[in-house]
C-alpha positions in Angstrom: -7.3 9.2 10.6 -8.1 9.6 6.9 -5.5 12.3 6.4 -2.8 10.2 8.0 -3.8 7.1 6.1 -3.7 8.7 2.7 -0.1 10.0 3.0 1.2 6.6 1.9 -0.9 5.9 -1.2 -0.7 9.5 -2.4 3.1 9.5 -2.3 3.2 6.0 -3.9 1.2 7.2 -6.9 2.2 10.8 -7.5 5.7 9.8 -8.4 4.4 7.8 -11.4 4.2 10.9 -13.6 7.2 12.6 -12.0 9.9 10.0 -12.8 10.6 11.2 -16.4 10.9 14.9 -15.4 13.1 14.0 -12.4 15.4 12.0 -14.6 15.7 14.8 -17.1 16.3 17.5 -14.5 18.9 15.6 -12.5 20.5 13.7 -15.4 19.5 10.3 -13.8 18.9 7.2 -16.0 15.8 5.1 -15.5 17.8 2.6 -13.4 18.4 5.3 -10.8 15.0 7.0 -10.8 13.5 3.5 -10.2 14.9 3.7 -6.7 12.5 6.5 -6.0 9.8 3.9 -6.2 11.7 1.0 -4.6 13.0 3.2 -1.8 9.6 4.1 -0.5 8.3 0.6 -1.0 11.2 -0.9 1.0 10.7 1.7 3.8 6.9 1.1 4.1 7.0 -2.7 3.7 9.5 -2.9 6.6 8.1 0.0 8.6 4.4 -0.9 8.6 4.5 -3.9 10.9 7.2 -2.4 13.1 5.3 0.8 13.6 2.1 -1.2 13.9 3.6 -3.1 16.8 4.6 0.1 18.5 1.1 1.4 18.1 -0.2 -1.8 19.8 2.2 -1.2 22.7 2.2 2.6 23.2 -1.0 3.8 21.5 -1.6 5.6 18.1 -1.1 9.2 19.1 2.7 9.2 19.7 3.4 7.2 16.5 1.0 9.3 14.4 2.6 12.6 15.4 6.1 11.2 15.0 5.2 9.9 11.5 3.8 13.3 10.5 7.1 15.0 11.5 9.1 12.5 9.4 6.8 13.1 6.4 7.3 16.9 6.7 11.0 16.5 6.9 11.1 14.2 3.9 9.0 16.7 1.9 11.5 19.5 2.7 14.5 17.3 1.9 12.9 16.3 -1.4 12.0 19.9 -2.3 15.7 21.0 -1.8 17.4 17.8 -3.0 20.5 18.5 -5.3 20.9 14.9 -6.5 19.1 11.7 -7.1 20.7 10.1 -4.0 19.3 12.8 -1.7 15.9 12.5 -3.4 15.9 8.7 -2.7 16.7 9.5 1.0 13.7 11.9 1.0 11.5 9.1 -0.3 12.7 6.8 2.4 11.9 9.3 5.1 8.5 9.9 3.6 7.9 6.1 3.5 8.9 5.6 7.1 6.8 8.6 8.2 3.6 7.3 6.4 3.9 3.9 8.2 1.9 5.1 11.2 -1.2 6.4 9.6 -3.0 3.2 8.7 -2.2 1.1 11.8 -3.1 4.0 14.0 -6.4 4.4 12.2 -7.3 0.7 12.5 -6.4 0.7 16.2 -8.4 3.8 16.9 -11.5 2.3 15.2 -11.2 -0.9 17.2 -10.7 1.2 20.4 -13.9 3.3 19.7 -15.9 0.1 19.0 -14.8 -1.2 22.4 -15.5 2.1 24.2 -18.9 2.7 22.7 -20.1 -1.0 22.5 -20.9 -0.5 18.8 -19.0 -3.3 17.1 -20.3 -2.4 13.7 -17.8 0.1 12.2 -18.5 -0.7 8.5 -19.2 2.9 7.6 -16.0 4.2 9.2 -14.0 1.3 7.7 -15.5 2.2 4.3 -14.5 5.8 4.6 -10.9 4.7 5.5 -10.8 2.2 2.6 -12.2 4.6 0.0 -9.7 7.2 1.0 -6.7 4.9 0.9 -7.7 3.1 -2.3 -9.0 5.8 -4.5 -6.5 8.5 -3.5 -3.9 6.3 -5.0 -5.7 6.4 -8.3 -6.0 10.2 -8.4 -2.4 10.5 -7.3 -1.1 10.6 -10.9 -3.7 13.3 -11.8 -2.6 15.3 -8.8 1.0 14.7 -9.6 0.5 16.0 -13.2 -1.3 19.1 -11.9 1.5 19.8 -9.4 4.2 19.3 -12.0 2.4 21.7 -14.3 2.1 24.2 -11.5 5.5 24.1 -9.9 7.7 21.4 -11.4 8.4 18.0 -10.1 9.7 19.4 -6.7 6.1 20.3 -6.0 5.3 16.6 -5.6 7.6 16.6 -2.6 6.7 20.1 -1.2 3.0 19.2 -0.9 3.9 16.9 1.9 4.8 19.8 4.2 1.3 21.3 4.5 -0.2 17.8 4.7 2.2 16.9 7.5 1.4 20.2 9.3 -2.4 19.4 9.0 -1.8 15.9 10.5 0.2 17.4 13.4 -2.5 20.0 14.2 -5.4 17.5 14.0 -3.5 14.9 15.8 -2.6 17.1 18.7 -6.1 18.4 19.0 -8.1 15.3 18.6 -6.2 12.0 19.0 -6.7 10.4 22.5 -3.8 10.0 24.8 -2.9 6.4 25.5 -3.0 5.1 29.0 0.5 4.6 30.6 1.9 1.4 29.4 4.2 0.9 32.4 7.1 0.2 30.0 9.2 3.3 30.3 12.5 1.7 31.3 14.9 0.9 28.5 15.0 -2.8 29.1 11.2 -3.0 29.1 11.0 -1.1 25.8 13.6 -3.4 24.2 11.9 -6.6 25.3 8.5 -5.3 24.1 9.8 -4.2 20.7 12.0 -7.3 20.0 14.9 -5.6 18.1 16.5 -8.9 17.1 13.2 -10.1 15.5 12.9 -6.8 13.7 16.5 -7.0 12.5 16.0 -10.5 11.1 12.7 -9.4 9.5 14.4 -6.4 7.9 17.2 -8.6 6.6 14.8 -11.1 5.1 12.6 -8.5 3.5 15.3 -6.2 2.1 17.2 -9.0 0.4 14.0 -10.5 -1.0 12.8 -7.1 -2.3 16.1 -6.2 -3.8 16.0 -9.4 -5.7 12.4 -8.7 -6.9 13.3 -5.2 -8.0 16.4 -6.3 -9.9 15.6 -9.8 -11.1 18.9 -11.2 -12.4 20.5 -14.7 -12.3 23.7 -12.9 -11.0 21.8 -12.0 -7.8 21.0 -15.6 -6.9 22.6 -15.1 -3.5 19.9 -12.5 -2.4 17.1 -15.0 -2.1 19.5 -17.4 -0.3 20.2 -14.7 2.2 16.5 -14.0 2.5 15.8 -17.6 3.2 18.5 -17.8 5.8 17.3 -14.6 7.5 13.7 -15.9 7.3 14.7 -19.2 9.0 16.5 -17.3 11.7 13.4 -15.2 12.2 11.2 -18.2 12.7 13.5 -19.8 15.2 14.0 -16.6 17.2 10.3 -15.6 17.2 9.3 -19.0 18.5 11.7 -18.7 21.4 11.2 -15.1 22.8 8.3 -14.4 25.2 7.2 -11.2 23.4 7.9 -11.7 19.7 7.7 -9.0 17.1 5.8 -11.4 14.9 3.7 -13.8 16.9 4.1 -16.8 14.6 2.2 -19.1 16.8 -0.8 -16.8 16.6 -0.4 -16.3 12.9 0.1 -20.0 12.3 -3.2 -20.7 14.1 -5.0 -18.1 12.0 -5.0 -19.4 8.5 -7.9 -17.1 7.4 -5.7 -14.1 8.2 -2.8 -15.5 6.2 -5.2 -16.1 3.3 -6.2 -12.4 3.6 -2.6 -11.4 3.4 -2.1 -13.5 0.3 -5.1 -11.9 -1.4 -3.7 -8.4 -0.5 -0.5 -9.3 -2.3 -2.3 -10.5 -5.4 -4.6 -7.5 -5.5 -1.7 -5.2 -5.3 0.0 -6.9 -8.3 -3.0 -6.1 -10.5 -3.7 -2.6 -9.2 0.0 -1.4 -9.2 0.7 -2.9 -12.6 -2.2 -0.8 -13.8 -1.0 2.3 -11.9 2.6 2.2 -13.1 2.6 0.0 -16.2 -0.5 1.3 -17.8 0.4 4.9 -17.0 3.8 4.5 -18.7 2.1 2.9 -21.7 -0.3 5.8 -22.0 2.6 8.3 -22.1 5.0 6.4 -24.4 2.8 3.8 -26.2 -0.2 6.0 -26.7 1.6 9.3 -26.8 -0.3 11.2 -24.1 1.1 13.9 -21.9 1.6 13.2 -18.1 -1.4 15.5 -17.4 -3.7 13.7 -19.9 -2.5 10.3 -18.8 -3.4 11.2 -15.2 -6.9 12.3 -16.3 -7.4 9.0 -18.2 -7.1 7.3 -14.8 -9.9 9.4 -13.2 -12.6 6.9 -14.2 -10.8 4.3 -12.0 -11.2 6.7 -9.1 -14.9 7.5 -9.9 -15.9 3.9 -10.3 -14.0 2.8 -7.3 -15.6 5.5 -5.2 -19.1 4.6 -6.3 -18.6 0.9 -5.8 -17.1 1.3 -2.3 -19.9 3.8 -1.3 -22.7 1.5 -2.4 -21.3 -1.7 -0.9 -19.4 -0.4 2.1 -22.3 -0.2 4.5 -22.5 -4.0 4.5 -19.6 -6.0 5.8 -20.1 -8.7 3.2 -16.6 -10.0 2.4 -16.8 -13.1 0.2 -19.2 -11.6 -2.3 -17.1 -8.5 -2.7 -13.9 -10.5 -3.2 -15.5 -12.8 -5.9 -16.9 -9.8 -7.9 -13.5 -8.0 -7.5 -11.7 -11.1 -8.7 -13.8 -11.4 -11.8 -13.3 -7.7 -12.4 -9.6 -8.2 -12.4 -9.8 -11.0 -14.9 -12.0 -8.8 -17.2 -9.5 -5.9 -16.8 -6.6 -8.0 -17.8 -8.5 -9.2 -20.8 -9.3 -5.7 -22.0 -5.6 -4.7 -21.5 -4.7 -7.5 -24.0 -6.7 -5.6 -26.6 -5.2 -2.1 -26.2 -3.3 -0.7 -29.3 -1.6 2.6 -30.0 -4.6 3.7 -32.0 -7.2 2.6 -29.4 -10.1 5.0 -29.1 -10.1 7.4 -26.2 -13.6 6.1 -25.1 -12.1 2.5 -24.9 -9.4 3.8 -22.6 -12.0 5.5 -20.4 -14.1 2.3 -20.4 -11.1 0.3 -19.3 -10.7 2.7 -16.3 -14.3 2.2 -15.3 -13.8 -1.6 -15.3 -10.6 -1.2 -13.3 -12.5 0.8 -10.7 -14.7 -2.1 -9.7 -12.0 -4.4 -8.2 -10.3 -1.2 -6.9 -13.4 -0.4 -4.9 -14.1 -3.9 -3.7 -10.9 -5.9 -3.0 -9.0 -3.7 -0.6 -12.2 -2.8 1.3 -13.1 -6.5 1.7 -9.5 -7.4 2.8 -9.4 -4.6 5.2 -12.7 -5.7 6.8 -11.4 -9.3 7.0 -8.3 -8.2 8.8 -10.4 -6.2 11.3 -12.5 -9.3 12.1 -9.7 -11.9 11.9 -6.9 -10.3 13.7 -6.3 -10.6 17.5 -7.6 -7.4 19.2 -4.3 -6.8 21.0 -2.3 -7.0 17.8 -4.6 -5.2 15.4 -2.0 -2.4 14.7 0.8 -4.9 13.8 -1.7 -7.1 11.9 -2.9 -4.1 9.8 0.7 -3.1 9.3 1.6 -6.6 8.1 -1.3 -6.5 5.6 0.2 -3.4 4.1 3.6 -5.1 4.0 2.1 -7.9 1.9 0.3 -5.3 -0.2 3.6 -3.6 -1.0 5.3 -6.9 -1.7 2.7 -7.1 -4.5 3.4 -3.6 -5.5 7.1 -4.4 -5.8 6.3 -7.5 -7.8 4.3 -5.4 -10.2 7.1 -2.9 -10.4 9.6 -5.6 -11.2 7.3 -7.1 -13.8 6.9 -3.7 -15.4 10.7 -3.2 -15.5 11.1 -6.5 -17.3 8.4 -6.2 -19.9 9.2 -2.5 -20.5 13.0 -3.0 -20.8 12.9 -1.5 -24.3 10.4 1.2 -23.4 6.7 1.1 -22.6 5.7 -0.6 -25.9 2.3 -2.1 -26.7 3.9 -5.6 -26.7 5.2 -5.0 -23.3 1.8 -3.9 -22.1 0.2 -7.1 -23.4 2.9 -9.1 -21.5 2.2 -7.2 -18.3 -1.5 -7.9 -18.8 -0.7 -11.6 -18.8 1.0 -11.2 -15.4 -2.1 -9.4 -14.1 -4.3 -12.1 -15.5 -2.3 -14.8 -13.7 -2.5 -12.9 -10.4 -6.2 -12.4 -10.9 -6.9 -16.1 -11.5 -4.9 -17.1 -8.4 -6.9 -14.5 -6.4 -10.2 -15.9 -7.7 -9.1 -19.5 -6.9 -7.9 -18.6 -3.4 -11.2 -16.8 -2.7 -13.3 -19.7 -3.9 -11.3 -22.1 -1.8 -11.4 -20.0 1.5 -14.4 -21.4 3.3 -13.7 -19.3 6.4 -15.0 -16.2 4.6 -18.5 -17.6 5.0 -18.1 -17.6 8.8 -16.7 -14.0 9.1 -19.3 -11.9 10.9 -20.9 -9.2 8.8 -23.4 -7.4 11.0 -25.6 -4.7 9.7 -23.6 -1.4 9.7 -24.6 1.6 11.7 -24.9 5.1 10.4 -21.6 7.0 10.2 -20.9 8.6 13.6 -21.1 12.4 13.6 
C-alpha cells in the first residue's frame, strides 16, 4: 500500500529540480517545461476520484495492478522521449497510473478494519500519511541525486523498478475482490457514469487550464468551467448511480470542509516545494543537489512530528498547530535574502516540517471518519483532487511572481500568498465545530 501510494508524490516532487536540465537538453522554454508539472497535475486531479470510484465498485487489486503497469509504461516513454511533447505524454501516463495507489490503500485499510473488528487504524494511517507526505519532500533530493547519477532521464527511468515492485507485491499480497455481479457492458457503464465523468473532466480541465495560465484573454475558460459544472450538478442529481453523489456530499458539510483544508494546505506546501526550491537555485545560487539537501529538514521534522502524534487520532489539535506553523513559515519566508545564513535556511525547513507532518495526516484521518464507507475510495480520491487543485494554484502563483526569474522579491510575494492561505486554513479550522465530534479512539499497535 505504501509503495503504491508514494508513486504520485515522488513523481510530483522529483521534477522540481529536473525542469531546468530538461529545458536545456530539449531546447524547451520554461512555458513548455511547465507542462511537465501541469500535465501530471491535470491527470491526477481528474483521475483520482474516477479511479477511486472504480476501486469502490471493483476492489483495489485490479486498479492497483493496472495503475502500476501505466506507471512503468510512462517511465519507459519518458526515458526514451525525443521531444518535450512526448515527455509531457509520459508524465500524463505516470499521473494516471499513480491515481490508484492512495484510494486503494484507504479502501484496504477500511476493509481490514471491518474484517478484524479493530476500528482503530491510527498506526497504519500514520504510516500511509508519513510515506505520502514526507516522500514529496525528499523528492527533490532524490531527483538531484538521480540527475547527478544518470541525467534527467533517470528521474523517469526510476519508475520502472518501482512499478515492477508494485506489480510483484500486488499480485502476491493484495486480496481478490468478491465478484461484483457487474460484468455486462451496460452494468459497467451505469456503475461508472461516463456522462458524469465527462462533465467533471470538462469542468476541471477548463478551470485548471485557466489557473495554470492566468490571463484576461482566457476569460472564456472559467465560463466553460461554470457551464460544465452546472451540467454536472444537474446530471448527477438525476442519475440513480452518480459518479459524484452530490446529495451525499451536500449532506456531509464536515467532509467538504476537510476538502477545503486539503486545498489550502497544498497551496502552502507546494508553494514551498516549487517556489522555494527555485529561489534556492536562482535567488540564493545553490546547485540542484544542494537545494534538494536544504529541504531535508522538512522531511526530518515532518517524520518526527507525524510519528509522535500519529498514534492518536486527534484531528482538531493537529490542524490548529499545523495552521499556526504555516503562518510562522510564511512569516520567515518574508525575511529570506540572497545573503541569508545557511543555518536560517535549515531552520526554515524545520519549521516547515511541522505543518507538513500534521495537516495532511489530520485531513486523511478526517476523511477516513467522515466519508461514507461504501464510497471511501472515491472520497479519498476526491480529497487528492482538491489537494492537487491547491498544488496547481501554488504553481500558478509561482509562475506569476517569478515571471522575471526566481527573485527574492518574487519569493516575498509568494510568501504573502502562502500567508493568506494559512490564515484562511486557520479560520476554517476554528469555525469547524464538527471536528470536536470526530471519533478519535486510542490507537492500536501497528499490526505485524
